N, C-alpha and C positions, 0 to 999 in steps of 0.2 A: 724310634724311640715310640718304645706305646709299654705304656705303668699299668692298662688296666684297655682290657676291650669290652667292650660296651652290654649290657646287659635293660633289661623289663624295663629296672629299673630306672638309665641311666637320662640323661637329655644327653647329647651329642648336635654341640657347638659348630661349625668352621665359620672361620672369618683370615680373610685372608692369606693360604696355605694355613695354620693352624688348625689343628678339631683338638676343642675341649670338651671333654666328658665329668658331665658331675650327674649324683642322685638326683635324683626326682625330689627327695624329698629338704637338697641340702642348699638348691632355687633360690629361698628369701636373703639365702645367706650369702650368697656370690651376685646376685647385679649388683651389685656395686663396684667388681674385680675392675682389675686391671691385669693386663699383662703383654710382660710388654722382653722384648733380648736383649738384658747392654754388653756393651762393649767396649770396654772401657779400656785400654790399655793392663792392667795387671784381675780388672772387675772383666770377668762376662760369664753369662749367666740370664740364666726369666728371676725375672724381680715382679713379682706378683702385691698388688697395692690394693687395697680397700678400703672404705670409704666406709664401714662397718667395724666397728667398736674391736676386738678382739678380750674377750681376759684379762685379765686383771694384774699385776703383779704382787707380791709380795710389800712393795715398793713405795706402793701413794699412786694418785689415781693420774700423778698430774705429770711424772713419768716412764722411761722408754725401758728401765731396765730391764 
């Protein structure tokens, strides 16, 4: 599966047979990412976890809605 081909503006990471292409301008935001494949019954796919706070919703700072 290929979502994008790397360009000069990208950094390419290869870990455990998985290739990840990240735009160099976004490296600071992606340093704390964990990408994992989940296969738990009806739930399967890639899970991306981040230690970097991602934008806030309109309902407050302590909820995840």
